[in-house]
SEMIMI-636140 format. One record per atom (N, C-alpha, C, CB): residue number from 1; x, y, z. Coordinates in Angstrom, 2 decimals, decimal comma. Atoms other than C-alpha are relative to their C-alpha. Glycine has a CB too. Example, Ala and Ser with C-alpha at 12.3 -4.5 7.8 and 13.67 -1.06 7.14 Angstrom:
REM SEMIMI-636140
1;0,89;-1,19;0,00
1;12,30;-4,50;7,80
1;0,90;1,20;0,00
1;-0,99;0,03;1,25
2;-0,82;-1,19;-0,06
2;13,67;-1,06;7,14
2;-0,77;1,09;0,73
2;0,41;0,46;-1,42
***
This chain:
REM SEMIMI-636140
1;-0,70;-1,35;0,08
1;14,45;10,76;43,92
1;-0,61;1,06;-0,88
1;1,38;-0,19;-0,47
2;0,55;-1,38;0,38
2;13,14;14,19;43,26
2;0,77;0,93;-0,93
2;-0,19;0,75;1,20
3;-1,15;-0,91;0,71
3;14,81;16,48;40,82
3;-1,22;1,40;-0,30
3;0,88;-0,95;-1,83
4;0,43;-1,24;0,93
4;14,21;20,40;39,97
4;0,46;0,42;-1,04
4;0,02;0,99;0,47
5;-0,27;-0,71;0,85
5;14,04;22,08;37,26
5;-0,21;1,72;-0,06
5;-0,57;-0,64;-0,80
6;-0,33;-1,32;-0,28
6;15,37;25,70;36,97
6;0,08;0,62;-1,45
6;1,36;0,12;0,90
7;0,07;-0,61;1,79
7;14,21;28,01;33,72
7;0,37;1,80;0,68
7;-2,37;-0,26;-1,17
8;-0,37;-1,38;-0,40
8;15,62;31,68;33,97
8;0,10;0,94;-1,47
8;1,56;-0,07;0,90
9;-0,06;-0,87;1,37
9;15,04;34,50;31,10
9;0,98;1,12;0,45
9;-1,63;0,68;-0,57
10;-0,88;-1,15;0,11
10;18,03;36,62;30,70
10;-0,19;1,33;-1,04
10;1,23;-0,62;-0,31
11;-0,47;-0,93;1,18
11;18,28;40,05;28,98
11;0,84;0,38;-0,19
11;-0,35;0,85;-0,21
12;-1,04;-0,55;0,58
12;20,73;41,00;26,71
12;0,14;1,19;-0,23
12;0,19;-0,43;-0,88
13;0,17;-1,47;0,32
13;21,38;44,48;26,81
13;1,59;0,77;0,40
13;-1,45;0,69;1,03
14;-1,12;-0,84;0,34
14;24,33;47,11;26,47
14;1,16;-0,31;1,26
14;-0,53;1,69;-0,10
15;-0,64;0,21;-1,05
15;25,18;46,75;30,22
15;0,79;-1,60;0,40
15;-0,99;0,42;0,89
16;-0,57;1,66;-0,11
16;25,59;42,83;30,26
16;1,17;-0,21;-0,89
16;-1,18;-1,19;-0,51
17;-1,46;0,60;1,05
17;27,66;42,76;26,80
17;1,08;0,28;0,63
17;0,31;0,71;-1,54
18;-1,25;-0,33;-0,11
18;30,02;45,00;28,41
18;0,83;-1,27;1,23
18;-0,05;1,72;0,49
19;-0,63;0,81;-1,26
19;30,44;42,73;31,84
19;0,03;-1,85;-1,00
19;-1,49;0,16;1,90
20;-0,17;1,35;0,47
20;30,33;39,36;29,37
20;1,32;0,27;-1,06
20;-1,52;-0,65;-0,74
21;-1,34;-0,22;0,38
21;33,24;40,96;27,43
21;1,17;0,02;0,75
21;0,03;0,96;-0,49
22;-0,90;-0,46;-0,98
22;35,23;41,86;30,55
22;0,36;-1,52;0,47
22;-0,69;1,13;1,19
23;-0,38;1,41;-0,42
23;34,75;37,94;31,30
23;0,54;-0,63;-1,03
23;-1,08;-0,82;0,49
24;-0,73;0,25;1,12
24;35,87;36,81;28,28
24;1,18;0,21;-0,19
24;-0,39;0,44;-0,80
25;-1,39;-0,60;0,25
25;39,00;38,79;28,24
25;0,60;-0,66;1,35
25;0,10;1,90;-0,13
26;-0,88;0,25;-1,24
26;39,72;37,89;32,13
26;0,18;-1,60;0,10
26;-0,76;0,64;1,43
27;-0,03;1,42;-0,22
27;39,08;34,03;31,28
27;1,58;-0,47;-0,35
27;-1,19;-0,75;-0,99
28;-0,76;0,55;0,59
28;41,89;31,70;31,09
28;0,01;-1,74;-0,50
28;0,85;0,41;0,71
29;0,25;1,42;0,84
29;42,48;28,51;28,59
29;0,35;-1,04;1,40
29;1,34;-0,27;-1,67
30;0,24;1,03;-1,04
30;42,24;25,53;30,94
30;0,31;-1,21;-0,52
30;-1,34;-0,05;0,51
31;-0,10;1,32;0,44
31;43,93;22,12;29,81
31;-0,07;-0,97;1,14
31;1,24;-0,18;-0,75
32;0,45;1,10;-0,28
32;42,16;19,07;30,82
32;0,48;-0,93;-0,90
32;-1,25;0,04;0,10
33;-0,42;1,34;0,47
33;43,71;15,56;30,68
33;-0,60;-0,85;0,82
33;1,44;-0,26;-0,05
34;0,15;1,52;-0,93
34;42,76;12,32;31,69
34;1,26;-0,77;-0,02
34;-1,19;-1,13;-0,65
35;-1,01;0,68;-0,45
35;45,44;10,44;33,16
35;-0,34;-1,52;0,32
35;0,48;0,72;1,13
36;0,51;1,71;-0,29
36;43,63;7,12;33,66
36;-0,50;-0,41;-1,69
36;-1,77;-0,15;1,45
37;0,26;1,01;1,36
37;43,44;4,35;30,81
37;-1,69;0,08;-0,14
37;0,63;-1,93;0,31
38;1,40;-0,07;0,70
38;39,86;4,82;28,87
38;-0,16;-1,36;-0,68
38;-0,13;1,26;-1,13
39;0,32;1,14;0,67
39;38,14;1,96;27,57
39;-1,81;-0,07;-0,66
39;0,39;-1,20;1,18
40;1,26;-0,26;0,53
40;34,95;2,00;25,23
40;-0,85;-1,03;0,60
40;-0,04;0,00;-1,50
41;0,93;1,24;-0,61
41;32,11;-0,25;26,47
41;-1,03;0,22;-0,55
41;-0,30;-0,16;1,52
42;0,93;0,55;0,84
42;29,31;-1,60;24,24
42;-0,78;-0,98;0,35
42;0,48;-0,36;-0,94
43;0,67;0,69;-0,77
43;28,24;-4,29;26,05
43;-1,30;0,35;0,81
43;0,79;-0,31;0,65
44;0,85;-0,18;-0,74
44;24,98;-3,98;27,46
44;-0,10;-0,64;1,30
44;-0,83;-0,16;-0,61
45;-0,20;0,74;-0,94
45;25,64;-6,67;30,02
45;0,88;0,85;0,95
45;0,52;-1,26;-0,45
46;-0,91;-0,61;-0,88
46;28,93;-5,00;31,13
46;-0,27;1,49;0,50
46;1,26;-0,05;-0,66
47;0,93;-1,17;-0,23
47;26,89;-1,59;30,85
47;-0,64;-0,29;1,37
47;-1,16;0,16;-1,21
48;1,13;0,13;-1,38
48;24,36;-2,76;33,53
48;1,11;-0,29;0,93
48;-1,41;-1,42;0,00
49;-0,97;0,73;-1,00
49;27,30;-4,49;35,65
49;0,58;1,19;0,75
49;1,25;-0,97;-0,75
50;-0,99;-1,05;-0,35
50;29,27;-1,03;35,83
50;-1,23;1,18;0,68
50;1,04;0,60;-1,59
51;0,84;-1,06;-1,00
51;25,90;1,13;36,70
51;-0,56;-0,85;0,79
51;-1,15;1,00;-0,61
52;0,28;0,94;-1,49
52;25,02;-1,82;39,45
52;0,88;0,74;0,98
52;0,55;-1,86;-0,05
53;-0,97;-0,47;-0,94
53;28,15;-1,15;41,00
53;0,18;1,42;0,09
53;1,21;-0,55;-0,26
54;-0,15;-1,18;-0,19
54;28,23;2,51;40,79
54;-1,44;0,44;0,92
54;0,29;0,69;-1,42
55;1,08;0,08;-0,37
55;24,52;2,41;41,90
55;-0,18;-0,37;1,48
55;-0,53;-0,72;-0,81
56;0,05;0,88;-1,46
56;25,17;-0,09;44,89
56;-1,09;-1,23;-0,21
56;-0,58;1,10;1,45
57;1,01;1,23;-0,06
57;22,94;-2,67;43,69
57;0,43;-1,21;-0,68
57;-1,33;0,35;-0,62
58;-0,42;1,03;-0,11
58;25,53;-5,27;43,26
58;0,41;-0,55;0,80
58;0,48;-0,12;-0,49
***
């Protein structure tokens, strides 16, 4: 699988600073919740099994 890497240089000037401030003022707080049970997995075999099923290798 090929991946592409993108890099961009941005210039920060007075015009862009005004637009940034406007965007910050218009932004809304988002409340994220996870409604599923979460389990920490540290066992290497379990992780490999999960990743294998995710990638269709099981």
